[in-house]
C-alpha positions as CSV (number, residue, x, y, z in Angstrom):
1,M,-22.3,-34.1,9.4
2,A,-21.3,-33.4,5.8
3,Y,-17.7,-32.2,5.1
4,N,-17.7,-29.2,3.0
5,R,-14.8,-27.4,1.1
6,G,-14.4,-24.8,3.9
7,M,-13.1,-27.2,6.4
8,T,-9.6,-28.4,6.7
9,A,-8.7,-31.7,8.6
10,K,-5.4,-32.2,10.1
11,L,-3.3,-35.5,9.3
12,T,-2.9,-37.9,12.1
13,K,0.8,-38.4,12.9
14,E,0.7,-41.8,11.2
15,L,-0.6,-40.3,7.9
16,A,1.8,-37.4,8.2
17,A,4.7,-39.9,8.5
18,A,3.4,-42.0,5.5
19,L,3.1,-38.8,3.6
20,H,6.5,-37.7,4.4
21,A,8.0,-41.1,3.4
22,T,6.5,-41.0,-0.1
23,G,8.8,-38.0,-0.9
24,D,7.0,-36.1,-3.9
25,H,4.6,-38.9,-4.6
26,E,1.0,-39.0,-3.8
27,L,-0.2,-41.1,-0.8
28,E,-3.2,-43.5,-1.4
29,V,-5.5,-43.9,1.7
30,V,-8.5,-46.1,2.1
31,D,-11.6,-45.2,4.1
32,P,-12.2,-48.2,6.3
33,D,-16.0,-47.6,6.7
34,T,-16.7,-47.1,2.7
35,L,-13.7,-48.7,1.2
36,R,-13.2,-45.7,-0.9
37,V,-9.8,-44.7,-2.0
38,Y,-8.3,-41.3,-2.1
39,F,-5.1,-39.8,-2.8
40,I,-3.3,-37.0,-0.8
41,V,-1.4,-34.8,-2.9
42,E,0.5,-31.4,-2.3
43,S,-1.9,-28.4,-2.9
44,E,0.1,-27.0,-5.7
45,V,0.0,-30.4,-7.7
46,H,-3.8,-30.5,-7.2
47,R,-4.2,-27.0,-8.4
48,Q,-2.1,-27.6,-11.6
49,A,-4.1,-30.9,-12.1
50,M,-7.4,-29.2,-11.9
51,D,-6.2,-26.1,-14.2
52,A,-5.2,-28.7,-16.8
53,L,-8.5,-30.5,-16.5
54,R,-10.4,-27.2,-17.0
55,R,-8.3,-26.3,-20.0
56,Q,-8.9,-29.7,-21.7
57,Q,-12.8,-29.5,-20.9
58,D,-12.7,-25.9,-22.5
59,R,-11.0,-27.3,-25.6
60,D,-13.6,-30.3,-25.7
61,A,-16.5,-27.8,-25.4
62,I,-15.2,-25.7,-28.2
63,A,-14.5,-28.7,-30.4
């Protein structure tokens, strides 16, 4: 089953504890099946990063 943007997964207690231990930093996690690496960040940090990326892409498109 594909995971879509409308779904929200809950962190395990282990992941939540690791995330809290990072303070304000991101948490790097690895999918044991695919070995793909992901970063868990606070939603506002993600939103700001995506907004900055879109602004840069807009500037690049204009140039």
